[in-house]
VONUNU-705322 format. One record per atom (N, C-alpha, C, CB): y, x, z; residue in one letter. Coordinates in steps of 0.1 Angstrom, whole numbers, plus 5000, padded with zeros to 4 digits. Atoms other than C-alpha are relative to their C-alpha. Glycine has a CB too. Example, Ala and Ser with C-alpha at 12.3 -4.5 7.8 and 13.67 -1.06 7.14 Angstrom:
498850095000A
495551235078A
501250095000A
500049905012A
498949915000S
498951375071S
501149925008S
500550044986S
***
This chain:
499749935013X
503978499668X
499549924988X
499550145000X
500650085011X
502278229647X
501149954991X
499249885005X
499050045009X
505578099635X
500650114991X
501249945008X
499549895007X
506678439624X
499150034988X
500150135009X
501049975011X
503478489603X
500249904989X
498649985006X
499850105011X
504378169584X
501350024992X
500049865006X
498749995006X
507778299574X
499950034985X
500750125007X
500049985014X
506878449540X
499749884991X
499050114997X
500450115008X
505178139527X
501049895000X
498749955005X
498950105000X
508077919538X
501250054993X
500449975015X
498749955005X
510878149527X
500050044985X
500350125008X
499949965014X
509878289493X
500149894990X
498750084997X
499850115010X
509477959474X
501549955000X
499149885003X
498650044999X
512977859487X
500950104994X
500449995015X
499149905005X
514478189477X
499950004984X
499550145005X
500150005015X
513178169441X
500849894994X
498549994996X
499350115005X
514877839437X
501550015003X
499549865006X
498650014995X
518077889457X
500850135000X
500049955014X
499349874999X
518978259454X
501250004991X
499150114996X
498849985007X
522478349443X
499850104989X
501250045009X
500049905011X
522978529410X
501150115003X
500349934986X
499149894997X
524478859420X
499750124991X
499850045015X
500249895010X
525079159397X
499050115004X
501350074998X
501049904996X
522979399418X
498649955001X
500450065014X
501450055001X
519979169415X
499549994986X
500049865006X
500450015015X
519879209377X
498950094997X
501250034992X
501149915003X
517479499380X
499550065013X
500450114990X
500549934988X
515479719405X
500450155000X
498549985001X
499649865000X
517280039398X
500550045014X
501250024990X
499649964986X
517480229432X
501450045001X
499150115004X
498649964999X
520880369424X
500949875001X
500550084987X
499250125000X
522280019418X
499849935014X
499649904989X
500350074987X
520579879450X
500750085011X
498549995002X
499449914990X
521780179471X
501549985000X
499750144997X
498650025001X
525380139458X
500449875006X
500550024985X
499650134995X
525479769465X
499949995015X
499149894993X
500250014985X
524079799500X
501150085007X
498650065003X
498949924993X
526680069509X
501349924999X
500250144993X
498850075002X
529479859494X
500049875009X
500249964986X
500150134993X
528279539512X
500150025016X
498749934997X
499949984985X
528479709547X
501449965004X
499750155003X
498750044995X
531379539565X
500949934990X
500750115006X
499250055011X
532479369533X
499349874994X
500250104989X
500550125006X
532079019518X
499550024986X
501149895000X
500650005013X
529878959488X
501049984989X
498949904999X
499050035011X
532678809467X
500950114998X
500849875003X
499149885001X
534879109474X
499350114993X
500650045013X
500749885005X
532179359464X
499749984985X
498750015007X
500450025014X
531379209429X
500850084991X
500149854997X
499149935009X
534379349412X
499950155001X
501449955001X
500149854997X
534179689429X
498750054994X
500150025015X
501349955005X
530479719420X
500050024985X
498949905004X
499949995015X
531079649383X
500950124995X
500449874994X
499049895004X
534079889381X
499450135003X
501349985007X
500549884996X
532280159399X
498950054990X
499449995014X
501149975009X
529180149377X
500550034985X
498949895000X
499549975014X
531280139345X
500550144999X
501249904997X
499549865000X
532980469355X
498950105003X
501150015011X
501149904995X
529880629372X
498749934999X
500350045015X
501250075003X
526780479356X
498750065006X
499949974986X
501249944995X
524280729370X
500350095012X
499550094989X
499949924989X
523580939400X
500750144996X
498650035007X
499449885005X
524481249380X
501549994998X
499450044986X
498650025002X
527881109371X
500749995014X
500349874992X
499450014986X
528581019408X
500150145006X
499149915008X
500049874993X
527681369419X
501150094994X
498650074998X
499049925006X
530181519395X
501449945000X
499750034985X
498750075001X
532981269401X
501150075008X
499849865006X
498849954993X
536481379411X
500349925012X
501250004990X
499850074987X
537281289447X
501149904999X
500350105010X
498950105001X
540581119437X
499549884993X
501250074992X
500650125007X
538680899412X
499249925010X
499250044988X
500950074991X
536180809439X
500849915010X
499150105008X
499250074990X
538780709465X
500849894993X
500950095008X
499350115007X
540680509438X
499149894997X
500650064987X
500950115002X
537580319429X
499649935012X
498750064994X
500350064987X
536980249466X
501249945006X
499450115009X
498850044994X
540580159473X
499949855004X
501250024991X
500050144996X
540679839494X
498749965007X
500349914989X
501250034994X
537079849505X
499950055014X
498850064992X
500049954987X
537780049536X
498850095004X
500149895010X
501149924996X
535480269556X
499750114990X
498749925004X
500149905011X
536080559532X
498950115001X
501350064998X
501149904998X
533480779547X
498749964992X
499650015015X
501150055008X
530980559528X
500050064986X
500149854999X
500049955014X
532180679494X
499850155000X
501349964993X
500249864999X
532281039505X
498650035002X
500950065012X
501549984998X
528681009517X
499249974987X
499549925011X
500650035012X
527780849484X
499950134991X
500749894993X
499949885009X
528881159465X
499150115006X
501450054999X
500949904993X
527181389491X
498549984997X
500350015015X
501450045002X
523981199487X
499650024985X
499749865004X
500349985014X
524181209449X
499850144997X
501149944991X
500149865002X
524681579450X
498650055005X
501150085007X
501249964994X
521681619473X
498849954991X
499849945014X
501050055009X
519581399449X
499850094988X
500349864996X
500049915012X
520581629420X
499350135003X
501450024994X
500449864996X
519781949439X
498550005005X
500950055011X
501350004993X
516581849458X
499049914993X
500149955014X
500950095006X
515081579436X
500150004985X
500149865005X
499949995014X
515981689401X
500749884994X
498750014994X
499350115005X
518281389397X
499349875001X
500450034986X
500850134999X
515581129403X
500149955014X
498550024996X
499850064986X
516180889432X
498650015007X
500549864999X
501349984993X
513480969458X
499449865003X
500250075013X
500750134998X
510880699464X
499549985015X
498750004991X
500550024986X
509780769500X
501149975010X
499350135004X
499050044990X
511480619530X
500650125007X
499349915011X
499649884992X
511580959548X
501150084991X
498850095003X
499049925009X
513381129518X
501349924999X
499450034986X
498750085002X
515880839513X
500750005013X
499649864996X
499350014986X
516580829551X
500750135002X
498949985011X
499349874997X
517581199550X
501350024992X
499050114996X
498849995008X
520381139524X
501249965009X
499949914988X
498850034993X
523881139538X
500549864999X
501250094996X
499450145000X
525280799549X
498949904999X
500949994989X
501050105001X
521880629548X
499349995013X
499050034988X
500750024987X
520480479580X
498749924997X
500949925009X
501250075001X
517380279587X
500149874991X
499549955014X
499950125008X
518679959572X
500150034985X
501349925004X
499949985015X
519780099538X
498750064994X
501250104998X
501349945005X
516580309535X
499049894998X
499550115010X
500950115001X
514579999542X
500349914988X
500049925013X
499650095011X
516479789517X
499750064986X
501549975000X
500349935012X
516180049489X
498550014997X
500650144999X
501549995002X
512480109494X
499349874997X
499450075013X
500650125002X
511579749496X
500449934987X
500349905012X
499550075011X
513779609469X
499750074987X
501549975001X
500249925012X
513479899444X
498550024997X
500750135001X
501349955001X
509879999451X
498949915006X
499950135006X
500950104994X
508279689468X
499250075012X
499049954990X
500649954988X
507479899499X
500349915012X
500550155003X
499850104988X
506979709532X
500850075011X
498649975006X
499149934991X
509979859549X
501249905003X
500650134994X
498950094997X
512179599566X
501450065000X
499749935014X
498649974999X
515879609563X
500749915009X
500750004985X
499550084989X
517379479595X
501550015002X
499250035014X
498650004999X
520979389593X
500449875009X
500849994987X
499650114992X
523079119610X
499449874995X
501549995000X
500650135005X
521778839587X
498649995004X
500150004985X
501450014996X
518178929594X
499849985015X
499350134996X
500150024985X
518778959632X
500349855003X
501050095007X
499750144997X
520378609631X
498849914997X
501249964992X
501250085003X
517378459614X
498950025010X
499550044986X
501149974990X
514878639637X
500349935014X
499950155001X
499750054986X
516678549670X
499949855000X
501450045004X
500150155000X
516978179660X
498549954998X
500949944989X
501450045002X
513378159647X
499250025012X
499550094988X
500849974988X
512078319679X
500649955013X
499750155000X
499350044988X
514578179703X
500250125009X
499449885007X
499949884993X
515378529714X
501450035003X
499350124992X
498649984996X
518578589734X
500250155004X
500349915012X
499749864998X
518278969736X
501250044991X
498850094996X
498849965007X
521679119726X
499650084987X
501050085008X
500449945013X
521379209689X
500650144997X
500349914989X
499449865001X
523679519693X
499350115008X
501549995003X
500849894993X
521079699714X
499150064990X
499249945012X
500849945009X
519379959693X
498549975001X
500150155001X
501450034998X
515979869708X
499749874993X
499649995014X
500250135006X
516379519694X
499750014985X
501249905002X
500249975014X
516679639658X
498650054997X
501150094994X
501349945002X
513579849662X
498949905002X
499950125009X
501050114997X
511679559677X
499849914988X
500449935013X
500150095011X
512579329649X
499450064987X
501449944996X
500649935012X
511779579622X
498550025002X
500650144999X
501449994998X
508379639638X
499249874999X
499750065015X
500650135002X
507579269640X
499949954986X
500749905009X
499950055014X
508679199605X
499050084991X
501450024994X
500949925008X
506679489591X
498649955000X
500050155005X
501450054999X
503479329603X
499849884991X
499749965014X
500250135008X
504079009582X
500550024985X
500849895006X
499549985013X
505479169550X
499049974989X
500650144998X
501050035011X
503879029518X
500150114990X
500449864993X
499949905010X
503179229487X
501350004992X
498849974990X
498750015007X
506379109471X
501150035010X
500249854994X
499149964989X
508279309496X
501549994997X
499750155004X
498550015004X
511579329477X
500549865000X
500150064986X
499550145000X
511778959472X
500149955015X
499049914992X
500050054986X
510978899509X
501250065007X
498750045008X
498849944994X
513679139520X
501349934996X
500250154996X
498850075005X
516278969498X
500049855005X
500050004985X
500050144995X
515078619509X
500549995015X
498549954999X
499550004986X
515678709546X
501550025000X
499350125008X
498649985001X
519078839537X
500749874996X
500450124991X
499450125006X
519878529516X
500049895010X
499249964988X
500150104991X
518778289543X
501150025011X
498649985007X
499149974990X
520878469569X
501550004996X
499750145006X
498650015005X
523978479547X
500449874996X
500150104988X
499650135005X
523878119536X
499649895010X
499349974986X
500450114991X
521877849554X
500150035015X
498549964997X
500049954986X
521678049586X
501250095002X
498650065004X
498949905001X
525078209581X
500850025012X
500949954989X
499349964988X
527478369605X
501349915002X
500450144998X
498750064996X
530478219623X
500149854996X
501150084993X
500050155002X
529477859617X
498749945004X
500349974985X
501250074996X
526977599626X
498950024990X
500349855003X
501049985010X
523577669610X
499649874993X
498750065006X
500350125007X
522577419583X
498549985001X
500450014985X
501450014998X
519177349598X
499349894991X
499849965015X
500650105008X
518677039577X
499550054986X
500949884998X
500449945013X
518477259546X
499150125001X
501350044992X
500749874998X
516477539561X
498549984997X
500250055014X
501450015003X
512977599547X
499150035012X
499650084988X
500749954988X
511977739581X
500249915012X
500350145003X
499650094988X
513177449603X
498849965008X
500749884995X
501150044993X
509677339612X
499350105009X
499049944991X
500649894992X
508677679626X
501150075008X
499350104990X
498949944993X
512077759641X
500149965015X
501349984993X
499950044986X
512077769679X
501449975005X
499450115009X
498650034997X
515777779681X
500449864996X
500950104993X
499850145004X
515977449661X
499349905009X
499649984986X
500850094992X
513277289682X
500549995014X
498550055001X
499550004986X
514877389715X
501549975001X
499750135007X
498550035000X
518477319704X
500850125003X
500349895009X
499249884996X
519577679710X
500550084988X
499150095008X
499749935012X
519977789674X
501550044999X
499649934987X
498649985002X
523777749674X
500650105010X
500749865002X
499649914990X
524077969705X
499550144997X
499649965014X
500649875003X
522178259689X
500650054987X
498549994999X
500549894991X
522378549683X
501050035011X
499750124992X
499149964989X
523778699715X
500450144998X
499249985013X
499549865000X
525979009716X
500450045013X
501150014989X
499549944988X
526879239744X
501549985001X
499750155002X
498550024999X
530479189758X
500750114993X
500449995015X
499349905007X
532979369736X
500950085009X
500949934989X
499149914993X
534979669749X
501449974994X
499750154998X
498650035005X
538779619747X
500450104989X
501050005012X
499649915011X
540179759715X
501350075003X
500249924987X
498849924998X
542780039718X
501149964990X
499850154999X
498950035009X
546279969703X
500950124999X
500849875005X
499049895002X
548680219687X
501149944992X
499350114992X
498850045007X
552180149676X
500450124991X
501249975009X
499549895009X
553680339646X
501149944991X
498850064991X
498950045009X
556680329623X
499650074986X
501450055005X
500449965013X
555880359586X
501250004991X
498849914994X
498949995008X
558480479561X
499649994985X
500850135002X
500250025015X
558380339525X
501350054994X
499649854996X
498849935005X
560780589510X
500050004985X
500150145005X
499950005015X
562080549474X
501250084996X
500049864995X
498849935006X
564380769452X
499750024986X
500250135008X
500149985014X
564880769415X
498749954994X
500250154997X
501250055005X
561880549408X
498750065005X
500050014985X
501249944994X
559480749429X
499949975015X
500050164998X
500250034986X
557980699463X
499350115007X
499149875002X
500549894992X
557080939491X
498649975005X
500950045011X
501450014995X
553380989499X
499650135006X
499049954990X
500549884995X
551481239519X
498549985003X
500750045014X
501450014998X
547781319525X
499750015015X
499350124992X
500549994986X
546081249558X
499150125002X
499349875004X
500949894997X
544081529575X
498649974995X
500050035015X
501450015006X
540581589562X
499049975011X
499650124993X
500950044989X
539081469595X
500649885007X
499750115010X
499550114993X
539381159616X
500149874992X
501350035006X
499850135006X
540380809607X
500750014986X
500749905009X
499550005014X
540980759569X
500350144995X
501449925000X
499949865003X
540381129564X
500350024985X
498850075004X
499849965013X
541881279533X
500749904990X
498850054994X
499450105008X
543480959520X
501550015000X
499649865004X
498650005001X
547080899509X
500649905010X
500549964986X
499350094991X
549580739533X
501550014998X
499650025014X
498549994999X
553280659536X
500350085012X
500749865000X
499749924988X
554980899560X
500249915012X
501350084998X
499950084988X
554780769595X
500050085013X
498849905001X
499949934988X
555380859631X
499549905011X
501550045003X
500550094989X
553980719665X
501249925005X
499450085011X
499050084993X
555880439682X
500849914990X
501050095007X
499150085008X
558280169670X
501450055002X
499949855005X
498649955000X
561680309661X
501049904996X
500050124990X
498950085004X
564980139660X
500850084989X
501049985012X
499349945012X
567580219632X
500550145003X
501149924996X
499449874996X
569180509651X
498950115000X
500750005013X
501149904999X
565880679658X
499450034986X
498849945009X
500549985014X
564680629622X
500950094992X
499849864993X
499049915007X
567880789608X
499950145005X
501449945002X
500149874994X
567381079631X
498750074994X
499950005015X
501249955005X
563781129619X
500250044985X
498849905001X
499849975014X
564781109582X
500950124998X
500749874993X
499249885001X
567481369588X
499250125003X
501249995010X
500949884997X
564881599604X
499150034988X
499249975012X
500949985012X
562781549572X
500850054988X
499349874996X
499249955011X
565781669551X
500449894990X
499350114993X
499750115010X
566481329535X
501349945004X
498949895001X
498750074998X
569881169530X
499849864996X
501150074991X
500250145001X
569780799534X
501149934992X
499849935013X
499050085008X
571380569508X
500149865006X
499549994985X
500050144994X
570280239524X
498749975006X
500349894988X
501250064994X
567780089548X
499949864996X
500050025016X
500050135006X
566679789529X
499549895009X
499150014988X
500550104992X
564579599553X
498950055009X
499549884992X
501149974990X
561979599581X
498949894999X
500550025014X
501150104999X
558579429581X
498950055009X
499449964986X
501049964990X
555879439608X
498649954995X
500349945014X
501350035004X
552179439600X
499050055011X
499650064986X
501049944992X
548979499620X
498750024992X
499849915013X
501349975007X
545679649609X
499050035011X
500250124990X
501149994990X
542479619629X
498850084994X
499649865005X
501349925003X
539779889627X
499049965011X
500350155001X
501050044990X
536579869647X
500450025014X
498750084997X
499749964987X
537880049677X
501550015004X
499450135003X
498549984998X
541680059673X
500849904992X
500450144998X
499150085007X
544479829663X
501350074998X
500249865007X
498749945003X
547579969645X
501049884999X
499950084987X
498950085001X
550779779652X
501150074992X
500549955014X
499249915009X
552879899622X
501349934997X
499250024987X
498650045004X
556679869617X
500350074987X
501050035011X
499749945013X
557479929581X
501550004997X
499249934989X
498549995004X
560980049571X
500150044985X
500750105009X
499849975014X
561880039534X
501450064999X
499949874991X
498849925000X
564480309528X
500250064986X
499950115011X
499649935012X
566280429497X
500750135004X
500949924991X
499449874998X
567180799498X
500650054987X
499050105006X
499249965012X
569480989475X
499250084990X
501250085005X
500949925009X
566881229461X
498750025006X
500750134996X
501449984995X
563181289463X
499850145005X
499049974988X
500249874993X
563181579487X
499149995012X
501450065004X
500950004989X
561381669518X
498650054997X
499949865007X
501449945002X
557781789522X
499049894997X
499550075013X
500850115004X
556281489504X
499650014985X
500749875003X
500350025014X
554581409471X
500749874996X
498449984998X
499250125005X
556881179451X
499349954987X
501550044998X
500850065011X
554880949428X
500749884995X
498649975004X
499550125006X
555980679404X
499149885004X
500250014985X
500950124998X
554680319407X
498750014993X
500849874997X
501249995009X
552280379378X
499150105006X
500450034986X
500949904994X
550980699394X
499349955012X
500850135002X
500650054988X
550380529427X
498949904996X
501049945009X
500950115003X
548680229411X
498750064993X
500749904991X
501149955008X
546480439388X
499250125007X
500550044987X
500649874995X
545780759408X
499850015015X
500850114996X
500049984986X
546580739445X
499349885008X
501450025005X
500750104992X
544080549468X
500749985013X
498550045002X
499350044987X
546080379495X
499149925008X
501349934998X
500850094992X
543980249524X
500749875003X
499650075013X
499450134999X
544579879531X
501150005010X
498949905004X
499049994990X
546579959562X
501450034995X
499650105011X
498749975007X
549280109540X
500349934987X
500050154998X
499850075013X
548679919508X
500749875002X
498649984994X
499250134998X
550079599524X
501550024999X
499649945013X
498549975002X
553479769525X
500350034986X
500350125009X
499849985015X
553079879489X
500149874993X
498950094995X
500050125008X
552279539477X
501249915003X
498749925004X
498850084996X
555279389496X
501350074997X
499949985015X
498849925002X
557779649483X
501149924992X
499750134992X
499050075009X
559579409458X
500449865006X
499449974987X
499750124993X
559779119483X
501550005003X
499249975012X
498650014996X
563278989491X
500150035015X
500649864998X
499849974986X
564679099524X
499749885009X
501450065002X
500250114990X
563578899554X
501349945005X
499150045012X
***
């Protein structure tokens, strides 16, 4: 463990010189840190920057977030995916208002009890905002640890995260927030994912067992993936008199409560599609074109056949919205937004 003990003294000077300028590093406000960490889950840093700024402009405080309209929230989150995150943000903000008088709690235990916050996010907020020695173990930190220690334990095992958090807690310096960010920064850049580690630029190269043994590039190890389920569907992009048909998804399950284009299971041919549209009480003027897309979630892949159809009038059990209304008000998840963005393309 001697090499692990040397980590802070190697890593912190490097971080102070090489850290990226990111908007959520401008201050230590726990609301800002919490928001950024939730947004950064499963999402690239560059993609988050714009969302982060827009979100705080509209909802600058925990109080504002707790009172936000649900449609505004999902519109601000549109394109980030994993929409349960933003629903939990509002639930947590409401809990902070009710149980903590609107002040963001300072203790790990209280923060951990907030909806949507796990060990990682609680550790990140406590260390970065309040300099508490609470490790935040994510994929970047696991990558650094496994290479540093030459540890081939699968990182997706819950026991591995607990072990790494326990070991890191023992070596945390007083500047806990900077150390947490330094670990994240090294794991996101020099020791980054899906590419060869840049060991020549690494401040920890001399104490890294993975570098010394030539195993760094093979680490970290993950358990074999389960096969992802696939589902076929036909999506109808219906237009009439400058309006488009939308419907709300159920309030539970995948993409709960979000807008979508009408859709049915399976890939339909023209005859089947016309039959469905007739059942919906719609009179078809023209089937414009067909385009196929796929969208991959964590556990399921949607193979989506999109049919662009003009109908004679905006009827049927749908909400008919104009382009402006959809762009400004209706949050379309990425799986359906790709069809919206392609609506003006020439026929294939």
